[in-house]
C-alpha positions as CSV (number, residue, x, y, z in Angstrom):
1,M,-74.4,169.7,171.8
2,N,-77.0,167.6,170.9
3,Y,-75.1,166.3,167.6
4,S,-72.0,164.8,166.2
5,V,-70.4,164.1,163.5
6,Y,-68.0,161.0,164.2
7,I,-65.8,159.2,161.5
8,L,-64.6,154.9,162.5
9,Y,-61.6,153.5,161.0
10,S,-61.4,149.4,160.6
11,V,-58.0,148.5,160.9
12,S,-59.0,145.3,158.5
13,L,-60.0,147.0,155.0
14,D,-57.8,150.4,155.8
15,R,-61.0,152.2,155.4
16,Y,-63.0,155.3,157.3
17,Y,-66.4,155.6,157.7
18,V,-68.3,159.0,158.6
19,G,-71.4,159.6,160.0
20,Q,-73.5,162.0,161.6
21,S,-76.2,161.0,164.7
22,K,-77.6,162.0,168.0
23,N,-76.6,159.6,170.0
24,H,-72.9,158.4,168.1
25,I,-72.2,155.6,171.1
26,E,-74.6,153.6,170.5
27,R,-74.5,154.5,166.8
28,F,-71.2,152.8,167.1
29,E,-72.8,150.2,168.7
30,R,-74.6,149.2,165.9
31,H,-71.8,149.4,163.8
32,Q,-69.7,146.9,165.8
33,S,-72.6,144.5,165.9
34,G,-73.3,144.0,162.7
35,R,-76.5,145.7,161.8
36,N,-75.4,148.1,159.7
37,K,-74.4,146.5,155.9
38,S,-72.4,149.8,155.2
39,T,-69.7,148.6,157.9
40,K,-70.8,145.4,158.8
41,G,-68.2,143.7,156.4
42,G,-65.4,146.3,158.3
43,I,-65.8,145.2,162.2
44,P,-64.1,145.9,164.4
45,W,-64.2,149.8,163.9
46,K,-62.6,152.1,166.1
47,I,-63.7,155.6,166.7
48,V,-60.9,157.8,165.8
49,H,-62.9,161.8,165.6
50,V,-65.9,163.1,166.6
51,E,-67.1,166.5,167.1
52,Y,-70.0,168.2,168.1
53,F,-73.3,170.5,166.3
54,E,-76.2,172.3,168.2
55,D,-78.5,171.3,165.7
56,R,-78.8,168.5,162.9
57,P,-78.4,171.1,159.7
58,S,-75.1,171.6,160.8
59,A,-74.0,168.1,161.3
60,V,-75.3,167.1,158.5
61,Q,-73.3,169.6,156.5
62,K,-70.4,169.0,158.1
63,E,-70.9,164.9,157.6
64,R,-71.1,166.2,153.6
65,Q,-67.9,168.2,154.2
66,I,-66.0,165.7,155.5
67,K,-67.0,163.0,152.8
68,N,-66.1,165.2,150.4
69,M,-62.5,166.5,151.1
70,G,-62.1,162.6,151.8
71,S,-61.6,161.1,155.7
72,R,-57.8,160.6,155.5
73,R,-56.9,163.8,154.2
74,Y,-59.5,165.3,156.8
75,L,-57.8,163.5,159.7
76,E,-54.3,164.3,157.9
77,G,-55.5,168.5,158.0
78,L,-56.2,168.4,161.8
79,N,-53.2,166.0,162.8
80,D,-51.1,168.9,160.7
81,K,-52.6,172.3,162.7
């Protein structure tokens, strides 16, 4: 699987962040280092969920679905299963 959709959580902000990447570990390290403007204020982040996809369009579609639903609701739905 080449692409992933990941959900990060910041305890300090009580906020989730959803992203997609070809290498979610490398991307996570960029979030943690403060090099990403949108996540800089929430350091430290924790990876709370990762899903893998064969191609980028599928990952982007899933990222949009999660963002439209809301990360918290999406994760709660996974826990209900």
